[in-house]
N, C-alpha and C positions, 0 to 999 in steps of 0.2 A: 660496397661501401655506401654509407648514407651520405646525403648531400652536404650536411654541415661538416662531416668529417673530411670530405674531399676539399671543401673550402678551407678548412683549417690546415690541411696538409699543403695546399697551394700557398697559403700565406706564410707558413713556416719555411717552405722551400725558397720562396722569394726573399724572406728575411735572411736566411743563411747565405744565399748567393749574393745579396747586397752587402752583407758584412764581409764576406770573403773578398769581394771586389774592392771594397773600401780598404781592407788591410793590404791587399796587393798594391794598390795605388800608393798607400802611405809608405810602403817599404821601398819604393823606387826613389833613388836619390835625385834631387832636383838639380838640374844642370842648366845653366843659362846657355842658350844656343849661341855659338860663336860664328861669326861670319867666315865663309870659306876663304882661304888664302888665294889671292889672285895668282894665276899661272905666270911663271917667269916669261918675259918676252921672247926668250930663246927657245922655250919649250915647244915641241912640235905637237900639234893636235892630230890624233889618229883619225883618219877618214878613209872611206872606201875608194873615193875618186878624188883626184886633185881638183881644187877649186881656188879661185882668188880669195884672199882674206877678207876683202870688203864686200863680198857678194851678199845681197839681201834677197835670197829666194830659197824656196823649199820645194823639193821634188820627192814625191812618195807614191806608193802604189799598193794595191791590195788585190788579191785574187781569192775568190770563194768558190767552192764546189760543193753541191749538196747532192747526195745520192739517195734515191728513194726506190723502194721496191715493195711489192706485196706478192704473196703466194696465192694459192687456190683458196677460195672461200665460197660458201653458199650465199647466193643473193636471190631473194624472191622477186626482184625487179631488175630488168636490164633495159637501158635506153641509150640514146646517142651520147649523153653526158655522164654516164655511169661508169664505175669501174667494172671491168669484165672479169668473169671467173676464170682467169688464166694468169700465169706468172707474167709480171711486167716489171721492168726496171728502167729507170732514167737517171742520167747524171747531169 
């Protein structure tokens, strides 16, 4: 394809996508966000561990594990800080 034709195609594609987006947004009914209703005082809040109602603390955690491996490959150079041409895996 010639360069001007490609530019024309990109402009037309952008115009069609923009028009489709505008139509999709226009068809969504507008709703005013309403404030969430407060929970009744008697309602129990589901928690994993019991805790006092007035506590102001947060406890969380995260664990990550990354597994890496490589198989055999040809290496023209081997040194003390190089990968070796042998199967290795680490977690």
